N, C-alpha and C positions, 0 to 999 in steps of 0.2 A: 674391334671387338671385345676387345677384352679389357675395353673403356665400359663402353655399354655394357658388357657385361657388369661389371662392379656399380655402375650407374643405377639398372637395374634394380641391382639387389640391394644397393641402399633404399633406393623408394618402397623396397617389397619391406624391407626389416621396418622405417617408419610409420608404413600402413596398419604394419598387425600393431606398434607401439599404439597407436591413435585409439584402433580397434580396442585393443585391451583399457586402457585408458577412458573411455566413452563407456564403456561397460562397466567399469569398476563405479566410477561416476553416478551412473542410471541405481547402481546397487544401495552406491548408499543413500543417496535423492529417495527413494521408496523406502531404506529402513528411515530416513529420517522419519517423512513422512507419515509411516504408520507410527512410528514413537509417540507422536503430534499430531494426530488423528484426533479429530471432532468428536464428541458426543452426538449420539444418533439422533432425529428428532425425536425418536419416543424413549430415546433416554432422557432427552432436556424436559421433555412433557412429563415423565414420570417424578423425578426430579421438583420441577413447578409445584405439581402439586403435590408432593410431598412436604416440600417448603409451605406452603400456603396451609395446609393442616397442622403443622408445627406454632406456626405464630396464633393461628384460631387457640391452640391449645396453650400458647405458653400465655395469651390473656388472659384467661381464664383458669389461672394458676396450676393445672395440670403439669406441671413443671418437667418432671422423669419422664411420663408421656411426649411432650415437647424435644428432650432433647433424641430421643428415639426418630421421633420423626426427622429433624434437621439433620440428625448421621445420617440416615435414610438418604436423601436432598443431595448430601455429600458425598456417598455413596457412586450414588447415580453419574453424578456430575461435581468436580470438584474446585465446588466455589468459594471462599474463604469465609464468606459473608458466613453461610451455614457453621462452619468450624466454628467460628466466633459467636455464634450463639447457642455453640453446644459447652462450649468452656463460662461464657457467660452465667448459665444455669449449675454449671460447676462449682463456677466462684458464689453464688446467690447462697448454694448448699454449704459452702462451708470447707469444699476441700482445695482448698488455693494452690497446696501441690500440684493435684491432677488438672486442673482450669490452668495451672501453667503451662505445662505439656502442651496442651491441645493447642492454650494461645499461640505457643511457639510453633507449631505443624502448622497453624493458619497462616501466620505470617511469614512463612517461609514460602510457600503455598501462594500468597495474593504477592510477594516478591519475582515470583519466578511469573507468576499473569502477567504485570505490570512490563517488565523484563521483555513480557512478547508481545509488546503493546494489546493486550487483553486485559487488564487489571484496574481497580477502582482505586486511585492514589484513596479518596475517602474513606476504603475501606481499610488499607492498610494505614494511615494515620490513627482511626479508630483503634483498631490490635494493638500498637502502638504504646496509645496510652493507657488500656486497659493495663498491658501486662506493665506498664511503669505502675501502675497503683496498685497491684500483687507485690510487684516489688522492696516499696518502701512498708509494703504486713507484713511480707516473710522478715525470718532471719537465719540467720547462721548459725552450726554448733560445729566444733571439730573433736574428733574423738581419737584416743590415744592409748592404745594395746601395752600393758606392761605384762613382759616373759609371757605371751601367748605364744603358745605353739603351729607352728604351720599349717595353714586350714581350717584354723578358726575365723567364722562367722559371723557377720554386725548387720543388730537390724534396731532401729529404732522404730518403736510401739509396734512393732513384728513386720516392716515393712525391708526387705534386705538393704545395707547398704555396704555391705564389702564394695563390692569395686568400685564406688565413691569417696575409701578412706585416703587421707594422706591430705586432704585438702577442705576446708570448710564446707559442710553440706549443709544445703537450702535444709530448711524446717518451718511448720508453722509455729504460731506465738506459742507461748502456754505451755501445761507442764507436760513431760513426756517419757517416753521409759525404754534408755541404752540397752542394750542387752548384744551379750558374746558368749557365743557358744562352740568350745573347743571339740575335737573327733572323736575324741572320747568321751561326751559329752559334760564335762566342769561348761557347767554357767555363772557367768558371771552379770549381773544389773547393777542400772546406778539410773536414779531419779536425776531429771534435769530439768531445768526453767530456760524457754526461749522468750526471751521480749522483742516484739516489729522493730524490724531496723536493726539490731541489734546484735552481737555476737558473743556467745558462750565454747564452750568448752568441755569435755568429762574424761578422766583416764579409767578403763578396768585395766583392774591388777589382778595377776594369774602366782599364783605362788609358784617360786622356784625351787622346784625339785629336785635338781644335781647338786651332788656334792662341793666344796669348796675343793683348791688341789693341793689347801693344808690336811684337810679330814681326812681327803684318800691317803696321805701320804701315812699317817699315824694310827690306821685304822689297821688291828690286825687282820691277815689274807686270814681266820676263820673265826668270823663275831661269835659265832653256833646261834642259837636261838632265843630272839631277844624275848625276856619278861615279858610274863601275860600284864597285862594293860591290867590298873587298882578296879578292884569294881566300884562300879556306877549306882552316885548317892542317890536313892528310892527319893524323887521329890513326896514335898510335904504336902498338904492337899491347901486347894490355893483357895486361902481364905476374904481373898480379894476381888475376886467374881464380879462384884458387883463395882468395884472400883474399874477395873479392867474394863466392861461391858463403856462406862461412862465414859472415861478415853477413846474407846473404839468408837463412839457415836461424834465424839470431840474433833477425832482427827476425818469421820465420813463428814461433819458439817465445814471443815478448814477445807476438803477436800474440793466440797462444791462453791466455797464460795470462792477457792482459789479458778474452776470453772468456769464460773460466773464475770472475774475482774477478766481473764485472759479473751471471753466471748466479750465484750463491753469495750478490751483496747482494739479486736480487731476489725469488726462491724463500726465503730466509732472511728479509727482511721480509713476504715473503705468509703464510711455516709462522708466524712474531712476531703478527700481524696476524692468522690465525685462531685459536691456541692462546688469546692473551688473549680472544675470543670469546669461545672454551668455557668460559675461568678461571669467569666470570660465570655461567654457567650450567650449569653443575655443580659444586653447591656439595658440600664432602670428596670432590673428587674423583671422583662418581657422576653419570654422565651421562643423558641419556633415550633409550633407544637408536632415538629416531629425529633423533638427533646424531649418529649412530656414522656416516655418511657423511663428514659437519665432521671425525672425527676424522682417516677415513683419507687424507682430503685434506689435510690437517695435519701429519702423517707423509709423506705422498709432496711434499711438499713442503720439509719438511726432510730428505730423502732427496737429492734433488736438486739442492739447497745445499750439502750435504757433499761430494757428488761436482766440483761447479764450486769450490769449496776447493779440492779435492785439486789439478785439473785446471791450474786458475789460481798454484799453489804450483811442479809441476814444471814448467809452463812458462815462468813464469820467472825457474826456477833453473833450465833449460836455457838461455835471453837469457840469462842473466849470465855465464855460461859460457863461449856461444861467443864473444859479445863482446868477455873476456877472451882469449881464446887469438886470438883475432882483433887484439886489441890488440899482443900477443906479438909475434906474423909480422912484424906492420906494422913494431916496432921492431927487428928484425932484418932485415930484408927485403937490406938492402944487404949485407950480410955473406953468407946463402946464395940468391942469388939463380940462382945453379946448379943446388944441389939443387934447389930446389922445381922447378924445371922438370923434370928428370927424375922427381922421386916426389913429385906437386902432396897435396894434403892429400886425406885424403876424410873425409864428413860424411855422416849420413844420421841423419833427424828422422821418428820414428814417431809417429802421429795414428792414434789409434779412441775408444771410446765411453768414455770414463772412466780414459786412459791416453792418456802422454805417453812414449815413450821413445826417449834421443842415445845413439848414436855414433857412432866414427868414430877417426882413426887421424890423427898426424901428425908430419913426419918434419920 
């Protein structure tokens, strides 16, 4: 009898364990099914309509509205192709860093879909190729802080990058401004230039406010009140205001020239990358109709690059002319001071889309 009771107890325990394990497996299976639940028919239909609307808007040149439609489609059904098209529009608008982040998200979604047997290998490869194109254009910048107190925030062109300090930071090619501000409001800024595919560095130095150990040891216990600062010298009237105006216009023209050449570098690199990619897919210059969009994109990149080159050359030429005129006038300032006060130099710099014009008269 004791044996039977022991046997019956063992059977009961094993049965209870089997019930618990079955229940746990059912719970996990239900949870996994809920997490990977397929979109509803209504969601798929809405996503398809939004995607088709985005394609029509894109072909008609309404890129911002097209990006919103593709994003709406992705929000309904997380299709990596819709997100890839959003990234492509951001790239074409020159938002390279933003586009790369969107491409990265699309790539992660495409890889997950392929792992589940639901993705398209062609879409994933296309995303990877376009990420490589952008990585070939972006540069890196390393930022160092000297004597910066804890809590100092760092930004590039107004975008906070404090969390990325300590390693090279991706940056769009061209001129940029690196700024750092301390908790008590002291700010330091430096201009930097990043070239496509290259790295640069910048150091922001703050004044050391502490005293050395030797100075503390030699200082008397009671230093008394500090002597008042010497009176400030009143500034003399600025007799070189026209000259300063000329130099200011020279700097503006130089900035326009640098921006134009940076635009040429960025979109020229994108154009070269795009046509290099097409060369492998278009034997004997015959391309599949599905690659027509890539051809048009490459032509657009080349057009923007050409405009940037012209603007850059004109801007730098105007800057060199203005600097030369300013230097000549500075050398003759002592002999012609009275005449310049009566008839100041007049200069005008006109800026427009793809156009820089300079005109003026100097007495």
